[in-house]
N, C-alpha and C positions, 0 to 999 in steps of 0.2 A: 386618424388612417396613418401618421409620422408614431402613433406609439405602436403604432399593429406592424409596419415593417419592422420598428425597430426590435419585435419580441421576437418574428419571424426572422429575422438575421439572427440575435441572439439563441436561439434555438438551435439555427442550421452552425451555428460558431460550437456551442456547446457540444452536437453531435461530435463534431469532426476532432473535437479534442479528446471524446471520448474513444472513439473508434485509433487514433492514433498511440495512447495510454495503450489499451487493450492489445493492440502490435506489437508497443515497444516493449509490453512484457511477456511477450510472447517467444520473439527473436534474446529479450536476455535468457529467457528459459532453456532457448535454441543452442544458444551460441558457449551460457556458460552456467548448463543445470548446475552440477557442483557446488561451483560457487555461490548462489543462488542459496540452494539449499545450505551450504553453511550458512552463511549469511542470516537467513530468520530463523536459524536457530540459536542463534549465538546470541541476536538479541533477542528473543524467548530468557534464554540461561541469564542474559543483563539484566533484563529488569525484570522477571522474579527475585536474582540476589542482592543487586545491586541498594545501595543506601543511599549514595550521591550522587546527583548526572548533573549537566549541563545542559540546557534549555536545547543548544543546540545536539550535541546528546542524544537525550531523550524524542527529540523531533524524529532525526535518522533509526533511529530503533524504533519507533514508533513505526516508522513508515516502512521497512521492513518484516515487522511482524504484522502490519495490516495486506504489504501483500503474499506471505504466506496466507491468511486467513481467506483471503480475496477467491488465490491462484486453487484454493483446497489442499495446499500444505503441511498444515497445519487445523487438522479435522476439528481433532475438541480442543481448544486452547485450554480450557479447564481454569479458566479463572469463574471466581464464586463473589458476589457482596456479601458473602455469611460470613468469609476468612477473618 
């Protein structure tokens, strides 16, 4: 019974976090559309052509890339494992 309560509570919390993240993304794009587009495409360029990145920079850039993919700003990132 305690496990069921924990799972239900966790699912509600996760659902709320997802909803808040979606709202934050929508707000970012509505309030700073051009800045977000610029950040996403700069990230693509840096990730594609850089030779050395710090872990912090890699995480920041990949986060922007993921935002671009999930928001469908980047329809086809063009990544292939065969290159």
